[in-house]
C-alpha positions in Angstrom: 128.8 105.2 100.9 127.1 106.5 98.4 126.4 102.7 96.8 125.8 99.3 99.8 125.1 96.5 99.6 121.9 95.0 101.1 121.7 91.2 101.2 118.0 89.9 102.5 117.8 88.0 105.1 116.7 84.1 103.9 113.0 84.0 106.0 112.5 87.3 104.1 113.5 86.0 100.8 110.2 87.2 97.7 108.9 88.7 101.3 108.1 92.2 99.9 104.7 94.4 99.7 105.5 94.0 95.4 104.3 90.1 95.8 101.2 91.1 97.6 99.9 93.4 94.9 98.5 93.7 91.5 100.6 94.3 88.0 98.9 97.5 88.2 98.7 98.8 91.5 103.0 98.0 91.6 103.2 99.6 88.7 101.5 103.0 89.8 104.6 102.8 92.9 106.7 102.0 90.2 106.0 105.3 88.2 105.3 107.5 91.0 108.7 106.2 92.7 110.7 107.3 88.8 109.1 110.7 88.6 110.1 111.7 92.4 113.9 110.4 91.3 113.5 112.9 88.1 113.3 109.2 86.1 117.4 109.0 86.7 118.7 106.5 89.8 119.0 107.8 93.0 122.2 106.8 93.6 124.2 107.3 90.0 122.5 109.5 88.7 122.4 107.5 86.0 118.9 107.7 83.1 117.9 104.9 81.0 115.7 101.3 82.8 114.9 102.0 86.2 114.3 99.5 89.3 112.2 100.5 91.9 113.9 99.0 94.9 112.6 98.4 98.5 114.0 100.4 101.4 114.1 98.0 104.4 114.4 99.0 108.2 116.0 95.8 110.2 114.6 95.9 114.1 117.3 93.1 115.4 115.8 93.5 119.3 112.3 92.8 117.5 113.2 90.5 114.6 111.2 92.8 112.5 111.7 94.0 108.5 109.3 97.2 107.7 109.4 98.7 104.9 110.6 102.5 104.8 109.7 103.5 101.1 111.5 103.0 97.6 114.2 103.9 95.6 114.3 104.2 91.9 118.0 102.8 90.6 119.7 101.8 87.8 120.6 98.1 87.0 123.3 98.0 88.6 123.3 100.3 91.6 119.9 97.3 91.5 122.1 93.6 91.6 125.0 95.8 93.4 122.0 96.2 96.6 120.6 92.5 95.7 123.8 91.0 95.2 123.6 87.4 96.2 120.6 87.2 93.6 123.7 88.1 91.2 125.7 85.8 92.7 122.7 83.2 91.8 122.4 84.3 88.6 125.4 83.7 87.2 125.5 80.3 88.7 122.2 79.1 86.8 123.6 81.2 83.8 121.6 83.6 83.4 124.3 86.6 83.6 127.6 86.1 82.5 130.6 85.4 84.3 132.2 88.9 84.5 128.8 90.1 85.2 130.6 90.6 89.2 133.4 92.4 87.2 131.2 94.9 86.3 129.4 95.1 88.9 132.2 95.8 91.2 133.7 98.6 88.6 130.6 100.4 89.3 130.7 100.2 92.9 134.1 101.6 93.5 133.2 104.4 90.4 130.0 105.7 92.5 132.1 104.5 96.2 135.3 106.4 94.6 137.1 103.3 96.6 139.6 100.6 94.9 138.8 96.8 93.8 140.1 96.0 97.4 137.2 98.2 99.1 134.5 96.9 97.7 135.7 93.0 98.4 136.2 94.0 102.4 132.5 95.5 102.0 130.9 92.8 100.5 133.0 89.9 103.0 131.2 92.4 105.5 127.5 92.1 104.0 128.2 88.3 103.4 129.2 88.0 107.7 125.7 90.4 108.5 124.3 88.6 105.9 125.0 85.1 107.8 123.9 86.5 110.8 120.6 87.9 109.7 119.2 84.5 108.3 119.2 82.6 111.4 116.4 84.6 112.6 112.6 83.9 111.2 112.4 88.0 110.7 108.6 90.0 110.7 107.8 91.5 107.5 106.0 94.8 108.5 104.1 96.7 105.9 101.1 98.3 107.7 101.9 101.4 106.8 101.2 100.2 102.5 98.2 98.0 103.4 96.4 100.2 101.7 97.9 99.5 98.8 97.1 96.2 98.8 94.7 94.4 95.8 92.9 92.0 98.2 91.8 93.8 101.4 90.8 90.9 102.8 93.6 89.3 103.3 95.5 90.2 107.1 99.6 91.0 107.0 99.9 88.2 109.2 98.5 85.5 107.4 99.7 87.1 104.1 102.3 85.3 102.8 101.7 81.5 104.5 99.0 81.7 101.1 101.8 81.8 98.6 
């Protein structure tokens, strides 16, 4: 599949590089990512408004979540990656009720699959999320440490301050 759902484990919600950088620092990274992607979505190739998606690797033997890089995504691809957040936004009326249908259609078009395939992938993703959310993940940002605006703050206590 070219486009997959990537649900973030509960212990890692809002624990990302973006929240540890100034707006200018994050904008510099975003712009680099968009330029490298030719200013189009790296999954479906659509041009337009892009989002900078963080790519993570999960080491389940060490309960370590490591930032591996970034990906330029269109709004629909980005929302599919974060489908759990979409459901929260629909429940709070920040997104329309039919938004899941729009995203399902996009997922099926990108992956050349059926709605049943989407539902199976969604169910599998939520089962994986439930299991991953049972752990307290350590977020590894060492490779990106030099991008952080507060050089004195260690990565170990970075999120404890929030």
